MARZA-744372 format. One line per field, with one value per residue (C-alpha): x, y, z. Coordinates in nm, 4 decimals. Each point is the difference from the previous one (the first is absolute). Example, Ala and Ser with C-alpha at 12.3 -4.5 7.8 and 13.67 -1.06 7.14 Angstrom:
2
X <- 1.2300;0.1370;
Y <- -0.4500;0.3440;
Z <- 0.7800;-0.0660;
This chain:
78
X <- 0.0131;0.2658;0.1695;-0.3170;-0.0432;0.3648;-0.1139;-0.2951;0.2157;0.2382;-0.2351;-0.2095;0.2796;-0.0390;-0.3811;0.0318;0.2624;-0.2572;-0.2786;0.2180;0.1038;-0.3612;-0.0207;0.3080;-0.0884;-0.3558;0.1609;0.2823;-0.2922;-0.2243;0.3248;0.0978;-0.3819;-0.0727;0.3087;-0.0542;-0.3545;0.1340;0.2538;-0.2582;-0.2321;0.2887;0.2830;0.1664;0.0598;0.1427;0.3370;-0.1455;-0.2492;0.2678;0.2383;-0.2640;-0.0949;0.3410;-0.0001;-0.3104;0.1460;0.2704;-0.1738;-0.2732;0.3012;0.1602;-0.2976;0.0485;0.3726;-0.0858;-0.2324;0.2820;0.2130;-0.2800;-0.0123;0.3640;0.0092;-0.2972;0.0176;0.3333;-0.1107;0.2338;
Y <- -0.0107;0.2477;-0.0555;0.0851;0.3311;0.1010;-0.0452;0.2169;0.2892;-0.0020;0.0451;0.2694;0.2491;-0.0454;0.0141;0.3401;0.1432;-0.0966;0.1759;0.2969;0.0143;0.0741;0.3406;0.1470;-0.1855;0.1843;0.3238;-0.0273;-0.0720;0.3019;0.2414;-0.0643;-0.0420;0.3399;0.1554;-0.1034;0.1410;0.3174;0.0340;-0.0414;0.2444;0.2593;-0.0602;0.3455;-0.1537;-0.3275;0.0538;0.1133;-0.2856;-0.2703;0.1290;-0.0139;-0.3420;-0.1501;0.1362;-0.1763;-0.3059;-0.0106;0.0352;-0.2419;-0.2740;0.0574;-0.1322;-0.3233;-0.0138;0.0484;-0.3040;-0.2129;0.0782;-0.0376;-0.3776;-0.0325;0.2396;-0.1675;-0.3480;-0.1074;-0.0450;-0.2610;
Z <- -0.0093;0.0740;-0.3321;-0.1837;0.2154;-0.0847;-0.3788;0.0201;0.2122;-0.2969;-0.2621;0.1714;-0.0574;-0.3732;0.0002;0.1922;-0.2427;-0.2554;0.1502;0.0736;-0.3485;-0.1097;0.1381;-0.2004;-0.3040;0.0062;0.1078;-0.2999;-0.2464;0.1305;-0.0026;-0.3453;-0.1411;0.1392;-0.1036;-0.3774;0.0352;0.1436;-0.2625;-0.2719;0.1436;0.0447;-0.2279;0.1250;0.3623;-0.1225;0.1591;0.3290;0.0031;-0.1062;0.2714;0.2763;-0.1356;0.0202;0.3706;0.0902;-0.1862;0.2177;0.3333;-0.0993;-0.1025;0.3371;0.1646;-0.1964;0.0946;0.3418;-0.0102;-0.1569;0.3173;0.2624;-0.0021;0.0486;0.3022;0.1686;-0.1502;0.2103;0.3296;0.0574;
């Protein structure tokens, strides 16, 4: 029984990261989708929109990187 419990605990970290990657994935899609739409509506502001879009992308992607690190930080309790 203890061996089966250890196997379940080992796979929970990857399931947790999979769930944690959903939010940044949706966020990146929204950022670029709305950015392209804004550039199509106002082409003269494309430079400003693009720079803000990449800043938002970097911040959103940082959440995914934190999600990768957290199972390693909290998963090793031994």
